[in-house]
C-alpha positions as CSV (number, residue, x, y, z in Angstrom):
1,X,-15.7,0.5,32.2
2,X,-16.3,-1.5,34.8
3,X,-12.7,-2.3,36.8
4,X,-12.2,-6.0,38.5
5,X,-10.7,-5.5,41.7
6,X,-9.1,-7.8,44.4
7,X,-12.0,-8.1,46.6
8,X,-14.4,-10.0,44.1
9,X,-16.2,-6.8,42.8
10,X,-17.3,-7.3,39.3
11,X,-16.0,-10.3,37.4
12,X,-12.5,-11.4,37.8
13,X,-12.6,-14.4,35.4
14,X,-10.6,-14.4,32.2
15,X,-11.5,-16.0,29.2
16,X,-9.6,-19.2,28.6
17,X,-6.4,-18.4,26.8
18,X,-4.7,-19.7,24.1
19,X,-0.7,-20.1,23.7
20,X,1.4,-16.8,22.8
21,X,1.7,-15.4,19.9
22,X,4.9,-16.2,18.2
23,X,7.2,-12.9,17.8
24,X,6.5,-10.7,15.4
25,X,9.4,-10.2,12.4
26,X,7.8,-6.9,11.3
27,X,10.5,-4.0,11.0
28,X,10.8,-2.5,13.9
29,X,10.1,1.4,14.5
30,X,11.4,4.0,12.7
31,X,12.4,7.6,12.3
32,X,10.3,9.7,10.0
33,X,11.9,13.3,8.9
34,X,13.8,13.7,12.3
35,X,10.6,15.1,14.0
36,X,8.2,11.8,14.6
37,X,8.2,7.9,15.4
38,X,6.2,6.1,13.6
39,X,5.3,2.5,15.6
40,X,3.6,0.2,13.6
41,X,1.9,-1.7,16.5
42,X,2.1,-5.1,15.0
43,X,5.7,-4.9,15.3
44,X,6.0,-4.7,18.9
45,X,6.7,-8.2,20.1
46,X,3.5,-10.0,22.2
47,X,3.6,-11.5,25.4
48,X,0.7,-13.0,28.0
49,X,-2.9,-12.2,26.4
50,X,-1.6,-9.8,23.9
51,X,-3.0,-10.9,20.1
52,X,-1.9,-10.4,16.6
53,X,-4.8,-9.3,14.4
54,X,-5.8,-8.8,10.5
55,X,-8.7,-6.2,9.2
56,X,-8.0,-4.5,5.8
57,X,-8.7,-1.3,7.2
58,X,-6.0,-1.3,9.7
59,X,-2.8,0.6,8.3
60,X,-0.8,-2.8,6.8
61,X,-4.0,-4.5,7.4
62,X,-2.6,-5.5,11.2
63,X,-3.3,-4.4,14.8
64,X,-2.6,-5.6,18.2
65,X,-5.2,-6.3,20.2
66,X,-5.7,-7.3,24.7
67,X,-7.7,-10.0,25.3
68,X,-7.3,-10.6,29.4
69,X,-10.4,-9.7,30.4
70,X,-14.2,-11.1,29.9
71,X,-15.8,-8.5,27.2
72,X,-16.3,-5.1,29.3
73,X,-14.1,-5.2,32.3
74,X,-10.9,-3.6,32.9
75,X,-7.7,-4.3,34.9
76,X,-6.9,-2.3,37.8
77,X,-3.5,-3.1,37.5
78,X,-1.2,-3.1,34.4
79,X,-1.3,-6.6,33.1
80,X,1.0,-8.3,30.3
81,X,3.5,-5.6,29.9
82,X,4.9,-5.6,26.3
83,X,7.5,-3.1,25.3
84,X,9.5,-1.5,22.0
85,X,12.4,0.8,21.1
86,X,11.4,4.2,19.7
87,X,14.3,6.4,18.3
88,X,14.3,9.9,19.1
89,X,16.4,11.9,16.4
90,X,15.5,15.5,17.6
91,X,15.3,16.6,21.3
92,X,12.9,17.9,22.7
93,X,8.7,17.2,23.8
94,X,6.5,14.8,21.9
95,X,3.0,14.5,22.0
96,X,1.0,11.0,21.2
97,X,-1.3,10.5,18.2
98,X,-2.6,7.0,17.6
99,X,-5.0,4.8,15.5
100,X,-7.2,2.6,17.5
101,X,-10.9,0.6,17.1
102,X,-13.0,-0.3,19.9
103,X,-13.7,-3.8,20.2
104,X,-18.3,-4.2,18.7
105,X,-20.1,-3.7,19.7
106,X,-18.9,-0.7,22.0
107,X,-20.3,1.8,24.3
108,X,-17.9,5.0,24.1
109,X,-16.9,4.6,27.3
110,X,-15.5,0.7,27.1
111,X,-13.0,-0.9,25.2
112,X,-11.3,2.3,24.8
113,X,-7.5,2.1,26.8
114,X,-4.0,0.8,26.9
115,X,-1.9,1.5,30.4
116,X,1.7,3.4,28.6
117,X,4.6,4.1,30.3
118,X,8.4,5.7,29.5
119,X,10.5,4.6,31.9
120,X,13.2,5.9,30.8
121,X,12.5,9.0,29.2
122,X,13.3,12.3,30.8
123,X,10.0,13.5,31.9
124,X,6.7,11.2,30.9
125,X,3.3,13.6,32.3
126,X,0.6,15.8,31.2
127,X,1.1,17.9,28.4
128,X,0.5,20.8,31.1
129,X,3.6,19.7,33.4
130,X,4.1,17.4,35.8
131,X,4.8,13.7,35.7
132,X,3.0,10.6,35.4
133,X,3.6,8.0,38.3
134,X,4.9,4.9,35.7
135,X,2.3,3.1,33.7
136,X,-0.5,5.9,33.4
137,X,-4.0,4.9,31.6
138,X,-4.2,6.5,28.0
139,X,-7.4,5.9,26.2
140,X,-9.1,7.0,22.6
141,X,-12.4,6.2,21.4
142,X,-13.5,5.3,17.5
143,X,-16.4,3.0,17.2
144,X,-17.3,0.5,14.6
145,X,-14.1,1.8,12.6
146,X,-10.0,2.6,12.9
147,X,-9.4,6.1,13.2
148,X,-7.1,8.8,14.6
149,X,-7.0,9.7,18.3
150,X,-4.8,12.0,20.2
151,X,-3.1,10.4,23.3
152,X,-5.0,11.3,26.9
153,X,-4.1,9.8,29.6
154,X,-7.1,9.6,32.7
155,X,-5.8,9.6,36.2
156,X,-8.3,9.4,39.2
157,X,-11.1,11.0,36.4
158,X,-8.6,13.7,35.4
159,X,-8.1,13.9,31.8
160,X,-4.8,15.6,30.3
161,X,-3.1,15.1,26.6
162,X,0.3,13.1,27.2
163,X,3.8,14.5,26.7
164,X,7.0,12.7,26.7
165,X,10.5,14.7,27.3
166,X,13.6,13.3,25.6
167,X,15.9,15.8,26.7
168,X,19.1,13.8,24.1
169,X,18.6,12.1,21.0
170,X,18.9,8.2,21.5
171,X,17.0,5.4,21.5
172,X,14.1,4.8,24.8
173,X,11.9,2.2,25.6
174,X,8.0,2.6,25.1
175,X,6.1,0.2,27.0
176,X,2.2,-1.4,27.0
177,X,0.3,-3.0,29.2
178,X,-3.8,-4.4,29.2
179,X,-6.5,-2.7,30.7
180,X,-9.5,-3.2,28.3
181,X,-10.2,-5.9,26.7
182,X,-10.8,-5.0,22.7
183,X,-8.8,-2.4,22.8
184,X,-7.0,-2.5,19.6
185,X,-4.5,-0.4,18.7
186,X,-3.1,0.0,14.9
187,X,-0.4,2.7,14.7
188,X,0.9,5.0,17.5
189,X,2.9,8.1,16.3
190,X,5.5,10.0,18.8
191,X,5.7,13.6,17.3
192,X,7.7,16.9,18.3
193,X,5.6,19.4,19.5
194,X,7.3,21.8,16.8
195,X,4.8,20.5,14.5
196,X,1.0,20.0,14.9
197,X,-1.2,17.1,15.0
198,X,-2.5,16.8,11.7
199,X,1.0,17.3,10.1
200,X,2.2,14.4,12.6
201,X,-0.9,12.3,11.1
202,X,-0.6,13.1,7.4
203,X,3.7,12.5,7.7
204,X,4.1,16.1,7.5
205,X,6.8,15.6,9.9
206,X,9.1,18.1,9.0
207,X,11.6,16.7,6.8
208,X,13.3,17.1,3.7
209,X,13.2,15.8,0.5
210,X,17.0,14.8,-0.6
211,X,18.0,17.1,-3.2
212,X,18.4,15.0,-6.9
213,X,21.8,13.0,-7.4
214,X,24.6,15.9,-9.6
215,X,24.3,15.0,-13.4
216,X,27.3,13.0,-14.5
217,X,30.2,15.0,-15.9
218,X,30.3,15.1,-19.4
219,X,33.0,12.9,-20.8
220,X,36.2,14.0,-22.9
221,X,35.4,15.7,-26.2
222,X,35.4,13.1,-29.1
223,X,38.8,13.8,-31.2
224,X,38.5,15.8,-34.5
């Protein structure tokens, strides 16, 4: 992607912006089965150049997209930060999966990344260990259609699968900020590393099916 720098290289002009969208009234993120947190992106309150979008192929028919630069250009620092709460029931290390779609017509390396941060998690970093320094570029390609991708970071051209450590159950913040024009985000799933990527994206998050209610007790025997 072409990057916007402070010295005038590339193009720093932005398309005309309309009024910020109203706050979303969609449900807040929900915990599924104790081992996954499923976030419909349109449930996040938007700000700045973030926009809601509609597409019948998106989960729930809606997605969000950042439009703060011209097509084909990216920001070198996080723009228009937005956030939501994630409710962690099972402590441990979590991975990320997303349903995304690139602005059409995309090149493989355009319109494919967004900054993420988990500022109050116990660790936000590569799955191999270590930590990221705040907002980090997370990318995923899906051309011409919405599709599942694994959350992967790119720090100075070193790529890694992302992971987040939550050492205690509780409520934490997930922050997003604009980087690439046209990176459409439909759904984000954080899943415990005790389950697989495939299990997480199919909703098999390790939850158990509640037992059916006991049948009612029989009434008194009829009088003879």
